[in-house]
Backbone as CSV, one residue per row, in Angstrom:
resi,resn,N_x,N_y,N_z,CA_x,CA_y,CA_z,C_x,C_y,C_z
1,UNK,24.073,-5.687,-6.690,22.370,-4.545,-6.686,22.954,-3.997,-5.322
2,UNK,22.921,-2.528,-5.161,22.702,-1.447,-4.391,21.109,-2.047,-3.287
3,UNK,20.953,-1.595,-2.481,19.779,-2.161,-1.162,18.445,-0.902,-1.927
4,UNK,19.426,-0.113,-2.216,18.193,0.901,-3.125,17.475,0.642,-4.828
5,UNK,18.292,0.101,-5.319,17.727,-0.920,-6.870,17.007,-2.113,-6.418
6,UNK,17.403,-2.497,-5.352,16.766,-3.694,-4.854,15.201,-3.320,-4.302
7,UNK,14.939,-2.755,-3.131,13.820,-2.257,-3.187,13.146,-1.252,-3.993
8,UNK,13.498,-1.030,-5.018,13.270,-0.532,-6.313,13.024,-1.492,-7.143
9,UNK,13.463,-2.364,-6.999,13.047,-3.377,-8.460,11.892,-4.593,-7.423
10,UNK,11.858,-4.368,-6.371,10.749,-5.411,-5.642,9.609,-4.337,-5.270
11,UNK,9.776,-2.932,-5.046,8.313,-2.045,-5.555,7.743,-2.663,-6.725
12,UNK,8.170,-2.536,-7.763,7.975,-2.327,-9.804,7.203,-4.138,-9.363
13,UNK,7.886,-4.579,-8.691,7.061,-6.635,-8.790,5.768,-6.245,-8.464
14,UNK,5.559,-5.474,-7.011,4.037,-5.726,-6.020,3.736,-4.995,-6.966
15,UNK,3.911,-3.997,-7.929,2.907,-2.844,-7.955,2.014,-3.214,-9.454
16,UNK,2.774,-4.483,-10.127,2.120,-4.844,-11.033,0.794,-5.920,-10.187
17,UNK,1.271,-6.568,-9.414,0.663,-7.490,-9.030,-0.727,-6.660,-8.478
18,UNK,-0.248,-5.684,-7.570,-1.509,-4.517,-7.019,-2.487,-3.625,-8.394
19,UNK,-1.569,-3.590,-9.301,-2.338,-3.253,-10.688,-3.848,-3.976,-10.601
20,UNK,-3.404,-5.006,-10.809,-4.075,-6.051,-10.757,-4.993,-6.590,-10.017
21,UNK,-5.054,-6.304,-9.133,-5.850,-6.379,-8.164,-6.806,-5.641,-8.172
22,UNK,-5.976,-4.177,-7.829,-7.279,-3.177,-8.411,-7.954,-3.007,-8.974
23,UNK,-7.797,-3.465,-10.293,-8.486,-2.820,-11.247,-9.158,-3.964,-11.927
24,UNK,-9.741,-4.984,-10.405,-11.032,-5.808,-10.389,-12.397,-5.466,-9.387
25,UNK,-11.182,-4.343,-8.416,-12.490,-3.481,-7.596,-13.492,-2.912,-8.159
26,UNK,-15.051,-3.863,-7.854,-16.375,-2.742,-8.534,-16.646,-1.922,-8.297
27,UNK,-16.710,-0.719,-8.635,-17.448,0.584,-8.046,-18.451,0.622,-7.138
28,UNK,-19.363,-0.521,-8.171,-21.097,-0.251,-7.401,-20.990,-1.292,-5.976
29,UNK,-19.492,-1.527,-5.500,-19.844,-2.379,-3.921,-18.578,-2.010,-3.039
30,UNK,-18.640,-0.746,-3.631,-17.673,0.386,-2.751,-17.772,0.642,-0.873
31,UNK,-19.001,0.802,-0.875,-19.612,0.649,0.794,-20.070,-0.588,1.340
32,UNK,-19.417,-1.849,0.515,-19.720,-3.558,0.664,-18.716,-3.452,1.793
33,UNK,-18.920,-4.126,3.213,-18.300,-4.590,3.831,-18.540,-6.356,4.499
34,UNK,-17.318,-6.824,4.802,-18.009,-8.543,5.464,-17.763,-8.181,6.375
35,UNK,-18.058,-7.905,7.193,-18.065,-7.687,8.707,-17.893,-6.293,8.981
36,UNK,-18.813,-5.915,10.653,-19.154,-4.733,11.201,-17.791,-3.436,11.046
37,UNK,-16.918,-4.857,11.321,-15.503,-4.034,12.169,-14.376,-4.105,10.961
38,UNK,-14.760,-4.352,9.569,-13.910,-4.550,8.729,-14.197,-3.198,8.033
39,UNK,-12.846,-2.529,7.525,-13.051,-1.876,6.588,-14.049,-1.445,5.299
40,UNK,-14.445,-0.706,4.269,-15.594,-1.050,3.241,-14.840,-1.498,2.621
41,UNK,-14.463,-2.021,1.070,-14.414,-2.309,-0.100,-13.336,-2.017,-0.241
42,UNK,-14.190,-0.155,-0.565,-13.681,0.724,-1.337,-12.128,1.998,-0.160
43,UNK,-12.648,1.184,0.626,-11.429,2.351,1.901,-10.620,1.062,1.683
44,UNK,-10.276,0.338,1.578,-9.401,-0.907,1.336,-8.960,-0.986,0.416
45,UNK,-9.445,-0.564,-0.526,-8.895,-0.329,-1.901,-7.976,0.545,-2.006
46,UNK,-8.678,1.445,-1.401,-7.349,2.618,-1.367,-6.399,2.900,-0.817
47,UNK,-6.404,1.950,0.757,-5.199,2.062,1.309,-4.528,1.222,0.283
48,UNK,-4.675,0.458,-0.184,-3.745,-0.597,-0.699,-2.968,0.525,-1.711
49,UNK,-3.752,1.430,-1.980,-3.769,1.989,-3.254,-2.714,3.671,-2.823
50,UNK,-3.147,4.197,-1.948,-2.091,4.651,-0.904,-0.942,4.604,-0.593
51,UNK,-0.614,2.819,-0.053,1.110,2.428,0.458,1.487,2.728,0.023
52,UNK,2.293,3.202,-1.166,3.237,3.265,-2.017,3.711,4.775,-1.489
53,UNK,2.761,5.764,-1.465,3.461,7.027,-1.001,3.962,7.053,0.807
54,UNK,3.515,5.935,1.140,4.117,5.284,2.660,5.519,5.903,2.682
55,UNK,6.333,4.768,1.675,7.555,4.890,1.417,8.050,6.509,1.222
56,UNK,7.501,7.374,0.393,7.365,8.798,0.032,7.653,9.327,1.416
57,UNK,6.966,8.955,1.785,6.510,9.412,3.925,7.463,9.088,4.709
58,UNK,7.990,8.115,4.630,9.219,7.531,5.448,10.794,8.314,4.563
59,UNK,10.565,8.424,3.549,11.849,9.176,3.229,11.730,10.358,3.961
60,UNK,10.713,11.698,3.732,10.408,12.568,3.962,10.603,13.437,5.196
61,UNK,10.630,12.017,6.086,9.515,12.472,7.491,10.740,11.402,8.392
62,UNK,10.731,11.410,9.736,10.712,11.305,11.093,10.162,10.489,11.709
63,UNK,8.493,10.647,11.008,7.734,9.781,11.809,6.029,9.814,11.399
64,UNK,5.037,9.193,11.889,3.932,10.224,11.974,3.658,9.447,13.252
65,UNK,2.688,10.684,13.401,1.680,10.793,15.049,0.426,10.606,14.617
66,UNK,-0.531,9.591,15.314,-1.666,9.646,14.617,-2.450,10.432,15.391
67,UNK,-2.285,11.007,16.412,-2.663,11.703,17.707,-2.598,13.371,16.875
68,UNK,-1.527,13.163,16.257,-1.631,14.395,16.088,-2.474,14.595,14.117
69,UNK,-3.408,14.237,13.918,-4.154,14.382,12.851,-3.173,14.394,11.805
70,UNK,-1.973,13.522,11.566,-1.161,14.505,10.128,-1.861,12.786,8.667
71,UNK,-2.454,12.304,9.449,-2.910,10.861,8.622,-4.303,11.257,8.081
72,UNK,-4.894,11.297,6.687,-6.343,11.294,6.574,-6.066,10.798,5.388
73,UNK,-7.042,9.813,5.584,-7.674,8.628,4.301,-7.752,9.683,2.964
74,UNK,-7.192,9.192,1.575,-7.926,9.703,0.994,-9.602,9.223,-0.004
75,UNK,-10.535,9.568,-0.502,-11.451,8.857,-0.790,-11.587,8.910,-1.855
76,UNK,-12.029,7.522,-2.835,-11.931,7.668,-4.443,-13.442,7.159,-4.363
77,UNK,-14.166,7.599,-5.854,-15.478,7.668,-6.418,-15.824,6.924,-7.366
78,UNK,-14.387,6.374,-7.779,-14.166,5.180,-8.951,-13.352,4.565,-9.571
79,UNK,-13.518,3.758,-10.340,-12.520,2.977,-10.436,-11.080,3.559,-10.961
80,UNK,-11.610,4.673,-12.076,-10.415,5.775,-12.552,-9.666,6.439,-11.563
81,UNK,-10.333,7.294,-10.983,-10.140,7.373,-9.659,-8.594,7.051,-8.751
82,UNK,-9.481,5.295,-8.774,-8.847,4.638,-8.025,-7.274,4.266,-7.866
83,UNK,-6.981,3.865,-9.188,-5.807,3.799,-10.333,-4.852,5.386,-10.463
84,UNK,-5.708,6.336,-10.797,-4.772,7.154,-10.771,-4.309,7.503,-9.159
85,UNK,-4.962,6.850,-7.906,-4.348,7.257,-7.358,-3.378,6.424,-6.783
86,UNK,-3.223,5.320,-7.291,-2.199,4.052,-6.962,-0.497,4.822,-7.852
87,UNK,-1.303,4.956,-9.203,-0.524,5.278,-10.088,0.822,6.313,-9.528
88,UNK,-0.348,8.207,-9.267,0.500,8.756,-8.320,1.259,8.501,-7.163
89,UNK,0.307,7.941,-6.332,1.477,7.289,-5.473,3.024,6.507,-5.337
90,UNK,2.918,5.778,-6.274,4.051,4.328,-6.847,5.003,5.645,-7.544
91,UNK,4.500,6.626,-8.394,5.367,7.185,-9.468,6.023,8.280,-8.139
92,UNK,5.548,8.715,-7.459,5.970,9.580,-6.083,6.736,8.608,-5.271
93,UNK,6.983,7.219,-4.772,7.339,6.730,-4.138,8.711,6.029,-5.037
94,UNK,9.039,6.429,-6.513,9.751,5.456,-6.790,10.393,6.773,-7.531
95,UNK,10.005,7.852,-7.542,11.286,8.827,-7.979,11.973,8.801,-6.295
96,UNK,11.360,9.020,-5.036,11.290,10.036,-3.938,12.877,8.801,-3.683
97,UNK,12.803,7.066,-3.582,13.633,6.152,-3.821,14.396,6.225,-4.299
98,UNK,14.847,6.793,-5.672,15.574,6.235,-6.520,16.666,7.733,-6.120
99,UNK,16.337,8.738,-5.449,16.951,9.907,-5.691,17.518,9.947,-4.107
100,UNK,16.807,8.630,-3.099,17.659,8.365,-1.596,18.925,7.912,-1.976
101,UNK,19.908,8.577,-0.979,21.176,7.831,-0.700,21.032,6.664,0.145
102,UNK,21.873,6.158,0.572,22.037,5.111,1.395,22.092,5.349,2.664
103,UNK,22.850,6.398,3.344,22.467,7.192,4.217,20.785,7.513,5.043
104,UNK,20.464,7.677,3.422,18.949,7.958,3.897,18.264,6.802,4.276
105,UNK,18.269,5.803,4.217,18.236,4.499,4.584,18.383,3.970,6.059
106,UNK,19.360,4.707,6.828,19.498,4.578,7.913,19.390,5.352,9.143
107,UNK,18.365,6.480,8.647,17.425,7.506,9.903,16.852,6.082,10.377
108,UNK,16.314,7.094,11.349,15.051,5.881,12.014,13.542,7.041,12.227
109,UNK,12.864,6.180,11.651,11.164,5.911,11.714,10.276,5.211,12.359
110,UNK,9.264,6.883,12.984,8.430,5.953,14.398,7.189,6.219,13.751
111,UNK,5.937,5.272,13.759,4.472,5.509,13.930,4.643,4.956,15.515
112,UNK,3.509,5.795,15.686,3.275,6.107,17.180,1.350,6.634,17.293
113,UNK,0.939,6.327,18.337,-0.510,7.186,18.383,0.126,8.068,20.128
114,UNK,0.276,9.041,20.049,0.283,9.283,21.333,1.473,9.045,21.677
115,UNK,1.309,8.313,22.977,3.294,8.207,24.018,3.464,6.611,23.576
116,UNK,1.927,6.146,23.084,2.191,4.727,22.090,3.339,4.630,20.986
117,UNK,4.484,3.899,21.360,4.784,3.706,19.929,4.518,2.202,19.009
118,UNK,3.980,2.281,17.761,3.798,1.107,17.538,4.665,0.488,16.602
119,UNK,5.421,1.507,15.751,6.756,0.388,15.495,7.742,1.501,15.340
120,UNK,8.945,1.298,15.432,10.263,2.207,15.358,11.241,1.453,14.345
121,UNK,11.601,1.597,13.541,12.699,1.016,12.523,13.741,1.999,12.028
122,UNK,14.646,1.515,11.050,15.563,2.177,10.112,14.552,2.620,9.111
123,UNK,14.619,3.512,8.576,13.662,4.378,6.829,14.108,3.038,6.361
124,UNK,14.929,1.988,5.908,14.783,1.253,5.104,13.678,-0.403,5.647
125,UNK,14.425,-0.443,6.514,13.426,-1.511,7.271,12.100,-1.478,7.581
126,UNK,11.509,0.315,7.804,10.205,0.416,7.201,9.445,0.515,5.839
127,UNK,10.720,0.990,4.988,9.927,0.416,3.514,9.688,-0.840,3.336
128,UNK,10.684,-2.224,3.497,10.184,-3.033,3.603,8.577,-3.456,4.534
129,UNK,8.509,-2.537,5.884,7.720,-2.855,6.275,6.220,-2.263,5.210
130,UNK,6.066,-1.350,4.600,5.035,-0.638,3.817,5.121,-1.465,2.604
131,UNK,6.456,-2.595,2.430,5.583,-3.336,1.114,5.273,-4.528,1.866
132,UNK,5.393,-5.469,2.902,4.711,-6.421,3.550,3.407,-5.281,4.024
133,UNK,2.908,-4.595,4.201,1.896,-4.035,4.295,0.578,-4.016,2.831
134,UNK,1.581,-3.586,2.236,1.131,-3.991,0.629,0.101,-5.541,0.143
135,UNK,1.275,-6.082,0.352,0.988,-7.651,0.355,-0.429,-7.514,1.609
136,UNK,-0.547,-7.757,2.410,-1.575,-8.061,3.287,-2.512,-7.353,3.665
137,UNK,-2.425,-6.248,3.094,-4.109,-5.794,2.286,-4.231,-6.148,1.556
138,UNK,-3.576,-6.375,0.088,-3.803,-6.982,-1.514,-4.489,-8.163,-0.608
139,UNK,-4.012,-8.920,0.029,-4.341,-10.279,0.194,-5.561,-10.336,1.265
140,UNK,-6.077,-9.036,2.015,-7.275,-9.015,2.271,-8.159,-8.317,1.047
141,UNK,-8.458,-7.796,0.492,-8.460,-7.135,-0.428,-9.120,-8.451,-1.772
142,UNK,-7.777,-9.687,-1.075,-8.399,-10.934,-2.168,-9.601,-11.380,-1.766
143,UNK,-9.902,-12.053,-0.247,-10.900,-11.990,0.585,-11.961,-11.318,0.225
144,UNK,-12.026,-10.046,-0.029,-13.203,-9.638,-0.295,-13.580,-9.817,-1.996
145,UNK,-13.305,-9.623,-2.786,-13.355,-10.051,-4.169,-13.781,-11.435,-4.055
146,UNK,-13.241,-12.240,-3.390,-13.524,-13.946,-3.339,-15.052,-13.746,-3.028
147,UNK,-15.350,-13.190,-1.736,-16.265,-13.039,-1.213,-17.607,-12.669,-2.365
148,UNK,-17.311,-11.367,-3.228,-17.892,-11.131,-4.114,-18.102,-11.675,-5.210
149,UNK,-17.685,-12.643,-5.369,-17.514,-13.890,-6.396,-16.709,-13.426,-7.548
150,UNK,-15.727,-12.329,-7.242,-15.282,-11.661,-8.493,-13.488,-12.826,-8.395
151,UNK,-12.997,-12.979,-10.178,-12.086,-13.504,-10.288,-10.898,-13.051,-9.754
152,UNK,-10.118,-13.558,-8.938,-9.008,-13.111,-8.241,-7.619,-13.193,-9.560
153,UNK,-7.042,-12.301,-9.436,-5.111,-12.572,-10.101,-4.742,-13.102,-9.529
154,UNK,-3.810,-13.627,-9.855,-2.619,-14.456,-9.711,-1.818,-13.347,-9.052
155,UNK,-0.784,-13.745,-7.849,-0.035,-12.951,-7.241,1.139,-13.252,-7.564
156,UNK,1.894,-14.526,-7.485,2.896,-14.629,-7.867,3.176,-16.310,-8.428
157,UNK,1.732,-16.352,-9.063,2.060,-17.568,-9.792,0.217,-17.515,-9.839
158,UNK,-0.237,-18.432,-10.989,-1.446,-18.040,-11.577,-2.512,-18.389,-10.267
159,UNK,-4.034,-18.054,-10.111,-4.962,-18.027,-9.318,-5.316,-19.273,-9.653
160,UNK,-6.165,-19.992,-8.952,-7.337,-20.578,-9.222,-8.669,-19.989,-9.769
161,UNK,-8.741,-18.944,-10.630,-9.242,-18.422,-11.407,-9.176,-18.636,-12.635
162,UNK,-7.146,-18.666,-12.772,-6.634,-18.784,-14.606,-6.534,-19.876,-14.404
163,UNK,-6.684,-20.949,-14.132,-6.772,-22.484,-14.433,-8.045,-23.010,-15.140
């Protein structure tokens, strides 16, 4: 299996879990957050939904500089918009990754904030970082849902709520 095929397979495996998690986010709690320094539930869920789009961005650019204002989070208003946004970013990422060549994965991708370099990796490495970010923020989302007493779907097996 090629590296691109492996990345596509992993993307789809994580997408199945992400769909289950995003489907549990209650619209009436989008403004809720567990701590003043935390994102709101709506913002966190939207960030999880947007992260497949970072794969597309990685393959189409050489980096992102937050200080230049090139990043603007989308705002969703309801569950249908959230799921549509996720499916759109996922479809775009899968299409772009499927069209990539091994050489496309070799270039360097840099995430920075002005002169501060936050991450500098090959594009293949940063795609894996995107997947890790999805898992990380999806886990945060699970904590939010648990605090709201919403049953958590299983990720890599059943959750305590599924027994």
